[in-house]
N, CA, C and O atoms as a MOPAC input file, in Angstrom:
PM7 MOZYME 1SCF
protein

 N    191.93300 1   -85.77200 1  -111.08700 1
 C    191.40400 1   -85.51700 1  -109.67400 1
 C    190.13300 1   -84.76000 1  -109.81700 1
 O    190.01000 1   -83.84300 1  -110.62900 1
 N    189.11600 1   -85.18800 1  -108.95500 1
 C    187.85700 1   -84.57400 1  -109.00400 1
 C    187.89100 1   -83.16800 1  -108.44000 1
 O    188.70700 1   -82.83200 1  -107.58100 1
 N    187.04300 1   -82.41700 1  -108.91500 1
 C    186.86200 1   -81.04600 1  -108.41400 1
 C    186.19000 1   -81.10400 1  -107.11200 1
 O    185.63500 1   -82.12400 1  -106.70400 1
 N    186.24900 1   -79.90400 1  -106.40700 1
 C    185.60100 1   -79.74700 1  -105.08400 1
 C    184.61700 1   -78.69200 1  -105.18200 1
 O    184.77500 1   -77.80100 1  -106.01600 1
 N    183.58300 1   -78.70700 1  -104.38200 1
 C    182.48000 1   -77.67700 1  -104.49500 1
 C    182.10500 1   -77.20100 1  -103.05400 1
 O    182.05900 1   -77.95400 1  -102.08100 1
 N    181.86300 1   -75.96100 1  -103.03500 1
 C    181.17900 1   -75.36200 1  -101.78900 1
 C    179.79400 1   -75.11100 1  -102.23700 1
 O    179.59800 1   -74.41300 1  -103.23200 1
 N    178.74100 1   -75.67600 1  -101.51500 1
 C    177.38300 1   -75.49400 1  -101.85200 1
 C    176.73400 1   -74.95900 1  -100.70400 1
 O    176.76100 1   -75.47900 1   -99.58900 1
 N    176.05700 1   -73.73700 1  -101.05800 1
 C    175.36500 1   -73.00600 1   -99.83100 1
 C    173.91300 1   -72.82800 1  -100.20000 1
 O    173.52700 1   -72.58700 1  -101.34400 1
 N    173.08100 1   -72.97500 1   -99.06100 1
 C    171.56900 1   -72.68200 1   -99.22300 1
 C    171.35500 1   -71.72900 1   -98.09600 1
 O    171.52500 1   -72.01500 1   -96.91000 1
 N    170.96100 1   -70.55100 1   -98.56700 1
 C    170.95500 1   -69.40400 1   -97.74300 1
 C    169.62000 1   -68.66900 1   -97.70500 1
 O    168.98500 1   -68.51200 1   -98.74800 1
 N    169.15900 1   -68.19800 1   -96.49000 1
 C    167.91000 1   -67.33900 1   -96.39700 1
 C    168.50600 1   -66.02700 1   -95.67200 1
 O    168.92300 1   -66.01800 1   -94.51400 1
 N    168.48100 1   -65.00700 1   -96.47600 1
 C    168.94200 1   -63.69700 1   -95.92900 1
 C    167.85900 1   -63.13300 1   -95.04200 1
 O    166.68500 1   -63.07100 1   -95.40600 1
 N    168.27100 1   -62.74700 1   -93.93200 1
 C    167.39700 1   -62.08300 1   -92.96500 1
 C    167.62100 1   -60.57300 1   -92.90300 1
 O    166.73000 1   -59.86900 1   -92.42600 1
 N    168.74200 1   -60.03700 1   -93.34900 1
 C    168.94900 1   -58.67600 1   -93.35400 1
 C    169.75500 1   -58.35300 1   -94.63300 1
 O    170.98500 1   -58.37000 1   -94.68900 1
 N    168.96300 1   -58.07100 1   -95.60300 1
 C    169.53500 1   -57.94500 1   -97.04000 1
 C    170.52200 1   -56.69600 1   -97.12000 1
 O    171.48300 1   -56.77300 1   -97.88500 1
 N    170.34100 1   -55.66100 1   -96.43000 1
 C    171.24200 1   -54.55100 1   -96.41200 1
 C    172.53800 1   -54.96100 1   -95.89200 1
 O    173.54600 1   -54.79000 1   -96.57700 1
 N    172.59300 1   -55.49600 1   -94.71400 1
 C    173.85000 1   -55.97300 1   -94.04100 1
 C    174.47300 1   -57.05000 1   -94.81200 1
 O    175.70000 1   -57.12800 1   -94.86800 1
 N    173.67400 1   -57.92700 1   -95.44100 1
 C    174.22500 1   -59.12000 1   -96.19700 1
 C    175.13900 1   -58.71500 1   -97.28700 1
 O    176.05700 1   -59.44200 1   -97.66800 1
 N    174.87000 1   -57.48700 1   -97.81400 1
 C    175.65400 1   -57.04900 1   -99.01200 1
 C    177.12400 1   -56.98200 1   -98.68800 1
 O    177.99900 1   -57.21400 1   -99.52200 1
 N    177.35700 1   -56.64000 1   -97.38500 1
 C    178.76500 1   -56.60600 1   -97.00500 1
 C    179.43200 1   -57.99100 1   -97.05200 1
 O    180.61900 1   -58.10800 1   -97.35700 1
 N    178.70400 1   -58.95900 1   -96.76800 1
 C    179.25300 1   -60.34300 1   -96.93100 1
 C    179.59600 1   -60.57400 1   -98.38500 1
 O    180.73800 1   -60.93000 1   -98.67600 1
 N    178.68900 1   -60.39600 1   -99.30000 1
 C    178.95400 1   -60.70000 1  -100.68900 1
 C    180.19900 1   -59.86700 1  -101.19900 1
 O    181.08700 1   -60.42100 1  -101.84800 1
 N    180.23600 1   -58.58000 1  -100.90200 1
 C    181.35700 1   -57.79000 1  -101.28200 1
 C    182.71200 1   -58.33500 1  -100.78200 1
 O    183.72000 1   -58.37900 1  -101.48600 1
 N    182.64100 1   -58.73700 1   -99.52800 1
 C    183.90700 1   -59.27900 1   -99.02900 1
 C    184.30900 1   -60.71500 1   -99.23000 1
 O    185.49800 1   -61.03200 1   -99.19200 1
 N    183.25200 1   -61.68600 1   -99.46500 1
 C    183.55000 1   -63.03500 1   -99.75000 1
 C    183.96700 1   -63.23000 1  -101.21700 1
 O    184.62800 1   -64.22600 1  -101.50900 1
 N    183.64800 1   -62.41100 1  -102.07500 1
 C    183.93000 1   -62.54300 1  -103.58800 1
 C    185.52700 1   -62.48900 1  -103.81400 1
 O    186.04900 1   -63.37800 1  -104.48800 1
 N    186.27700 1   -61.49600 1  -103.28100 1
 C    187.66500 1   -61.52000 1  -103.64700 1
 C    188.48300 1   -62.70000 1  -102.98400 1
 O    189.53700 1   -63.12800 1  -103.45200 1
 N    187.88100 1   -63.16800 1  -101.85400 1
 C    188.53500 1   -64.26900 1  -101.15000 1
 C    188.29800 1   -65.55800 1  -101.90200 1
 O    189.25000 1   -66.22600 1  -102.30500 1
 N    187.04200 1   -65.91700 1  -102.09700 1
 C    186.80000 1   -67.29000 1  -102.76000 1
 C    187.03200 1   -67.23000 1  -104.22300 1
 O    187.51600 1   -68.24300 1  -104.72800 1
 N    186.76400 1   -66.19000 1  -105.01700 1
 C    186.95800 1   -66.20100 1  -106.40200 1
 C    188.37700 1   -65.71600 1  -106.84700 1
 O    189.02600 1   -66.22700 1  -107.76000 1
 N    188.77100 1   -64.64900 1  -106.06600 1
 C    190.08400 1   -64.17100 1  -106.42500 1
 C    191.24200 1   -64.86000 1  -105.79000 1
 O    192.11400 1   -65.35500 1  -106.50300 1
 N    191.30200 1   -64.92100 1  -104.49500 1
 C    192.39300 1   -65.65100 1  -103.81500 1
 C    192.47500 1   -67.22000 1  -103.98700 1
 O    193.54400 1   -67.82500 1  -104.06400 1
 N    191.21600 1   -67.81500 1  -104.03900 1
 C    191.18000 1   -69.30300 1  -104.11300 1
 C    190.67900 1   -69.84500 1  -105.47000 1
 O    190.47900 1   -71.05000 1  -105.62700 1
 N    190.48100 1   -68.93700 1  -106.44700 1
 C    190.12100 1   -69.33100 1  -107.79100 1
 C    188.86800 1   -70.07500 1  -107.95200 1
 O    188.73300 1   -70.87900 1  -108.87400 1
 N    187.89500 1   -69.82800 1  -107.04800 1
 C    186.59600 1   -70.47600 1  -107.35000 1
 C    185.97300 1   -70.04000 1  -108.56700 1
 O    186.15400 1   -68.90500 1  -109.00900 1
 N    185.18100 1   -70.97000 1  -109.17500 1
 C    184.36300 1   -70.57500 1  -110.38700 1
 C    182.91100 1   -70.71600 1  -109.88300 1
 O    182.47400 1   -71.78600 1  -109.46000 1
 N    182.18300 1   -69.57600 1  -109.95000 1
 C    180.67700 1   -69.63400 1  -109.52200 1
 C    179.96300 1   -70.34900 1  -110.66600 1
 O    180.04300 1   -69.96400 1  -111.83300 1
 N    179.24400 1   -71.43400 1  -110.25800 1
 C    178.30100 1   -72.16900 1  -111.15000 1
 C    176.96400 1   -71.77500 1  -110.89400 1
 O    176.14500 1   -71.73800 1  -111.81200 1
 N    176.64900 1   -71.45400 1  -109.63900 1
 C    175.34100 1   -71.01500 1  -109.23600 1
 C    175.39900 1   -69.92000 1  -108.23800 1
 O    176.00900 1   -70.17800 1  -107.20000 1
 N    174.86500 1   -68.72700 1  -108.37100 1
 C    174.96900 1   -67.67900 1  -107.43400 1
 C    173.58400 1   -67.00500 1  -107.47100 1
 O    173.37200 1   -66.05400 1  -108.22300 1
 N    172.75400 1   -67.45200 1  -106.74500 1
 C    171.30100 1   -66.96500 1  -106.64100 1
 C    170.56000 1   -67.36000 1  -107.80400 1
 O    170.72700 1   -68.50300 1  -108.23100 1
 N    169.79000 1   -66.60400 1  -108.35900 1
 C    168.86300 1   -67.02500 1  -109.50100 1
 C    167.74500 1   -67.83300 1  -109.03400 1
 O    167.64500 1   -68.22200 1  -107.87000 1
 N    166.82700 1   -68.10400 1  -110.04600 1
 C    165.61900 1   -68.80700 1  -109.75900 1
 C    165.92500 1   -70.39000 1  -109.24900 1
 O    166.87200 1   -71.05300 1  -109.66900 1
 N    165.01900 1   -70.82400 1  -108.34300 1
 C    165.27300 1   -72.12300 1  -107.98800 1
 C    163.99900 1   -72.64800 1  -107.17300 1
 O    163.26700 1   -71.79300 1  -106.67400 1
 N    163.73500 1   -73.80700 1  -107.03100 1
 C    162.59300 1   -74.51900 1  -106.33000 1
 C    163.14100 1   -75.55100 1  -105.42700 1
 O    163.90500 1   -76.39000 1  -105.90400 1
 N    162.83600 1   -75.57800 1  -104.18400 1
 C    163.05100 1   -76.72200 1  -103.23900 1
 C    161.95400 1   -77.83600 1  -103.49600 1
 O    160.76100 1   -77.62400 1  -103.27700 1
 N    162.41300 1   -78.96500 1  -103.94700 1
 C    161.46200 1   -79.97600 1  -104.23500 1
 C    161.27400 1   -80.98600 1  -103.04900 1
 O    160.26500 1   -81.68300 1  -102.94400 1
 N    162.28600 1   -81.01200 1  -102.19400 1
 C    162.35300 1   -81.82900 1  -101.03400 1
 C    163.29300 1   -81.22300 1  -100.00100 1
 O    164.36000 1   -80.70800 1  -100.33200 1
 N    162.88800 1   -81.29400 1   -98.79100 1
 C    163.83600 1   -80.73500 1   -97.79100 1
 C    163.47400 1   -79.38200 1   -97.40500 1
 O    162.42300 1   -78.88100 1   -97.80500 1
 N    164.38000 1   -78.68900 1   -96.56100 1
 C    164.32300 1   -77.35200 1   -96.09900 1
 C    164.34900 1   -76.26400 1   -97.12500 1
 O    165.20300 1   -76.24900 1   -98.01100 1
 N    163.46400 1   -75.39700 1   -97.01600 1
 C    163.44100 1   -74.21000 1   -97.97000 1
 C    164.43300 1   -73.11800 1   -97.51600 1
 O    164.48300 1   -72.72300 1   -96.35100 1
 N    165.22200 1   -72.65400 1   -98.51400 1
 C    166.10500 1   -71.48000 1   -98.47200 1
 C    165.85500 1   -70.67100 1   -99.61500 1
 O    165.44900 1   -71.21000 1  -100.64400 1
 N    166.06000 1   -69.37200 1   -99.55800 1
 C    165.83000 1   -68.54200 1  -100.66600 1
 C    166.96000 1   -68.35500 1  -101.65500 1
 O    166.71300 1   -67.94300 1  -102.78900 1
 N    168.12700 1   -68.63000 1  -101.28700 1
 C    169.33100 1   -68.33600 1  -102.18900 1
 C    170.17400 1   -69.72300 1  -102.18400 1
 O    170.37100 1   -70.41400 1  -101.18500 1
 N    170.59200 1   -69.96700 1  -103.37900 1
 C    171.56500 1   -71.18100 1  -103.47800 1
 C    172.80100 1   -70.72300 1  -104.26100 1
 O    172.73100 1   -69.92400 1  -105.19400 1
 N    173.91600 1   -71.26900 1  -103.82900 1
 C    175.17100 1   -71.02400 1  -104.45000 1
 C    175.91400 1   -72.26100 1  -104.71500 1
 O    175.74500 1   -73.21600 1  -103.95600 1
 N    176.74400 1   -72.34900 1  -105.74300 1
 C    177.65600 1   -73.50400 1  -105.88700 1
 C    179.04800 1   -72.85400 1  -106.52800 1
 O    179.08300 1   -72.14400 1  -107.53300 1
 N    180.02500 1   -73.19900 1  -105.83400 1
 C    181.42200 1   -72.64200 1  -106.20900 1
 C    182.23300 1   -73.88900 1  -106.55800 1
 O    182.29900 1   -74.83900 1  -105.77800 1
 N    182.81000 1   -73.87200 1  -107.66700 1
 C    183.70400 1   -75.04700 1  -108.00300 1
 C    185.18800 1   -74.66300 1  -107.82800 1
 O    185.64100 1   -73.55800 1  -108.12700 1
 N    185.95600 1   -75.77100 1  -107.27000 1
 C    187.36500 1   -75.47800 1  -106.94700 1
 C    188.10000 1   -76.62400 1  -107.73900 1
 O    187.54700 1   -77.61400 1  -108.22000 1
 N    189.37700 1   -76.33300 1  -107.79000 1
 C    190.26100 1   -77.43300 1  -108.47900 1
 C    190.14400 1   -78.81400 1  -107.84300 1
 O    190.23400 1   -79.82700 1  -108.53700 1
 N    189.94700 1   -78.85700 1  -106.54300 1
 C    189.98600 1   -80.17200 1  -105.82800 1
 C    189.00300 1   -79.99400 1  -104.57400 1
 O    188.58100 1   -78.88000 1  -104.26200 1
 N    188.71100 1   -81.00600 1  -103.96800 1
 C    187.98000 1   -81.12100 1  -102.72200 1
 C    188.76700 1   -80.36300 1  -101.55600 1
 O    188.22900 1   -79.65000 1  -100.71000 1
 N    190.17000 1   -80.64700 1  -101.65900 1
 C    190.99900 1   -79.97500 1  -100.53700 1
 C    191.03200 1   -78.48000 1  -100.72400 1
 O    191.07700 1   -77.71800 1   -99.75800 1
 N    191.00800 1   -78.04800 1  -102.03200 1
 C    191.07900 1   -76.57400 1  -102.34700 1
 C    189.81300 1   -75.95500 1  -101.82600 1
 O    189.87200 1   -74.86800 1  -101.25200 1
 N    188.59800 1   -76.62300 1  -102.00300 1
 C    187.38000 1   -76.13600 1  -101.49900 1
 C    187.49300 1   -75.97700 1   -99.91600 1
 O    187.16100 1   -74.96000 1   -99.30700 1
 N    187.98600 1   -77.07300 1   -99.37400 1
 C    188.12300 1   -76.95800 1   -97.81600 1
 C    189.04600 1   -75.90300 1   -97.36100 1
 O    188.80100 1   -75.16600 1   -96.40600 1
 N    190.10500 1   -75.85600 1   -98.06900 1
 C    191.06000 1   -74.76100 1   -97.81500 1
 C    190.37300 1   -73.32900 1   -97.90900 1
 O    190.54000 1   -72.49600 1   -97.01800 1
 N    189.67800 1   -73.11200 1   -98.90900 1
 C    188.99000 1   -71.83700 1   -99.12100 1
 C    188.02000 1   -71.57000 1   -98.08700 1
 O    187.95600 1   -70.43500 1   -97.61500 1
 N    187.17700 1   -72.59000 1   -97.63800 1
 C    186.28700 1   -72.30900 1   -96.54900 1
 C    187.02100 1   -72.08200 1   -95.25900 1
 O    186.59700 1   -71.21600 1   -94.49400 1
 N    188.08300 1   -72.78400 1   -94.95400 1
 C    188.87500 1   -72.67300 1   -93.70000 1
 C    189.71400 1   -71.50600 1   -93.70800 1
 O    190.24100 1   -71.16000 1   -92.65100 1
 N    189.90400 1   -70.86500 1   -94.75000 1
 C    190.91100 1   -69.74400 1   -94.77600 1
 C    190.44500 1   -68.73400 1   -93.68100 1
 O    189.27800 1   -68.34600 1   -93.63700 1
 N    191.43600 1   -68.30800 1   -92.76900 1
 C    191.11600 1   -67.47100 1   -91.68800 1
 C    190.43800 1   -66.05600 1   -92.14200 1
 O    189.58700 1   -65.49800 1   -91.44900 1
 N    190.85000 1   -65.61000 1   -93.21600 1
 C    190.39100 1   -64.36000 1   -93.73000 1
 C    188.80100 1   -64.53300 1   -94.11200 1
 O    187.94800 1   -63.68400 1   -93.85300 1
 N    188.57400 1   -65.69000 1   -94.72400 1
 C    187.22700 1   -66.02700 1   -95.07200 1
 C    186.41200 1   -66.18900 1   -93.72700 1
 O    185.34800 1   -65.59900 1   -93.54100 1
 N    186.96400 1   -66.99000 1   -92.85400 1
 C    186.15900 1   -67.20600 1   -91.65100 1
 C    185.83800 1   -65.91800 1   -90.90500 1
 O    184.88400 1   -65.95300 1   -90.12900 1
 N    186.51000 1   -64.80900 1   -91.04500 1
 C    186.15000 1   -63.45400 1   -90.41600 1
 C    184.89900 1   -63.00800 1   -91.09600 1
 O    183.94800 1   -62.54500 1   -90.46500 1
 N    184.91300 1   -63.17100 1   -92.55200 1
 C    183.75900 1   -62.72500 1   -93.30800 1
 C    182.58400 1   -63.52400 1   -92.97600 1
 O    181.49900 1   -62.94700 1   -92.89300 1
 N    182.67000 1   -64.81700 1   -92.77100 1
 C    181.47300 1   -65.72500 1   -92.42700 1
 C    180.82900 1   -65.25700 1   -91.25000 1
 O    179.66300 1   -65.60600 1   -91.06700 1
 N    181.41700 1   -64.49400 1   -90.38700 1
 C    180.69000 1   -63.88600 1   -89.17900 1
 C    179.61500 1   -63.01500 1   -89.57100 1
 O    178.59200 1   -62.98400 1   -88.88700 1
 N    179.75300 1   -62.22300 1   -90.71900 1
 C    178.76000 1   -61.35100 1   -91.31200 1
 C    177.61400 1   -62.14400 1   -91.66300 1
 O    176.48700 1   -61.88200 1   -91.24400 1
 N    177.91000 1   -63.22600 1   -92.51400 1
 C    176.67800 1   -64.17700 1   -93.01900 1
 C    176.00000 1   -64.75800 1   -91.69200 1
 O    174.77100 1   -64.81900 1   -91.67000 1
 N    176.68300 1   -65.15700 1   -90.66700 1
 C    176.06800 1   -65.68500 1   -89.51800 1
 C    175.13100 1   -64.66700 1   -88.87800 1
 O    174.08900 1   -65.04700 1   -88.34400 1
 N    175.46200 1   -63.44300 1   -88.91800 1
 C    174.65400 1   -62.41700 1   -88.31900 1
 C    173.40100 1   -61.88200 1   -89.12400 1
 O    172.43100 1   -61.31500 1   -88.62000 1
 N    173.60900 1   -62.18100 1   -90.55900 1
 C    172.63400 1   -61.64300 1   -91.52200 1
 C    171.70100 1   -62.66000 1   -92.14100 1
 O    170.71200 1   -62.31300 1   -92.78600 1
 N    172.02200 1   -63.87500 1   -91.94100 1
 C    171.32700 1   -64.96800 1   -92.74600 1
 C    171.35600 1   -66.32600 1   -91.99400 1
 O    172.17300 1   -66.54700 1   -91.10000 1
 N    170.46500 1   -67.18600 1   -92.38300 1
 C    170.47400 1   -68.62500 1   -91.90700 1
 C    171.02000 1   -69.34300 1   -93.14600 1
 O    170.63800 1   -69.06900 1   -94.28400 1
 N    171.94600 1   -70.29000 1   -92.85800 1
 C    172.47800 1   -71.01600 1   -93.99000 1
 C    172.87000 1   -72.34700 1   -93.68700 1
 O    173.11500 1   -72.71100 1   -92.53700 1
 N    172.94300 1   -73.15400 1   -94.78000 1
 C    173.60400 1   -74.49600 1   -94.65100 1
 C    174.65600 1   -74.49500 1   -95.74200 1
 O    174.38300 1   -74.16100 1   -96.89500 1
 N    175.94600 1   -74.90200 1   -95.32800 1
 C    177.01400 1   -74.83000 1   -96.30500 1
 C    177.66500 1   -76.22300 1   -96.22500 1
 O    177.92400 1   -76.75800 1   -95.14700 1
 N    177.89100 1   -76.72700 1   -97.31300 1
 C    178.57200 1   -78.05100 1   -97.44000 1
 C    179.67500 1   -78.02300 1   -98.36600 1
 O    179.59100 1   -77.27100 1   -99.33700 1
 N    180.74600 1   -78.77200 1   -98.19300 1
 C    181.88100 1   -78.94700 1   -99.14700 1
 C    181.82800 1   -80.36600 1   -99.65200 1
 O    181.88000 1   -81.28600 1   -98.83600 1
 N    181.72700 1   -80.61200 1  -100.98400 1
 C    181.66000 1   -81.93000 1  -101.49400 1
 C    182.59200 1   -82.12500 1  -102.54900 1
 O    183.00100 1   -81.16600 1  -103.20400 1
 N    183.01400 1   -83.46400 1  -102.79700 1
 C    183.87700 1   -83.83200 1  -103.81300 1
 C    183.14500 1   -84.08000 1  -105.04000 1
 O    182.13400 1   -84.77000 1  -104.91800 1
 N    183.45300 1   -83.65100 1  -106.22200 1
 C    182.87200 1   -83.94400 1  -107.39400 1
 C    183.04200 1   -85.46300 1  -107.84500 1
 O    183.75100 1   -86.24300 1  -107.20900 1
 N    182.38500 1   -85.79800 1  -108.91700 1
 C    182.51400 1   -87.13700 1  -109.43000 1
 C    183.29100 1   -87.21400 1  -110.69600 1
 O    183.00200 1   -86.48500 1  -111.64500 1
 N    184.23400 1   -88.04000 1  -110.74300 1
 C    185.02600 1   -88.18800 1  -111.93800 1
 C    185.11800 1   -89.55800 1  -112.49000 1
 O    185.47600 1   -90.46200 1  -111.73500 1
 N    184.84400 1   -89.79900 1  -113.67800 1
 C    184.90300 1   -91.13700 1  -114.19900 1
 C    186.37800 1   -91.52900 1  -114.56100 1
 O    186.62500 1   -92.64200 1  -115.02300 1

């Protein structure tokens, strides 16, 4: 079964307030839903498309597991913090498996 991924492109507008989002999303996505962070910040360049300052990729056991994590009501409460403190594009994608 292919893995699932949550991919986020984020521009933080209020860095101090955004810290609360990071503190609260980590136990939900990584702890409760078993996400594996593959990319979490770090250096990057946008070569095509819209520029964002921060990029994240979380790997899940399946596409459905990634959707379940994103749609978790507890996580959706935390998402409100990100909406107040940053601009973002978040996608859930299914990985490729040969």
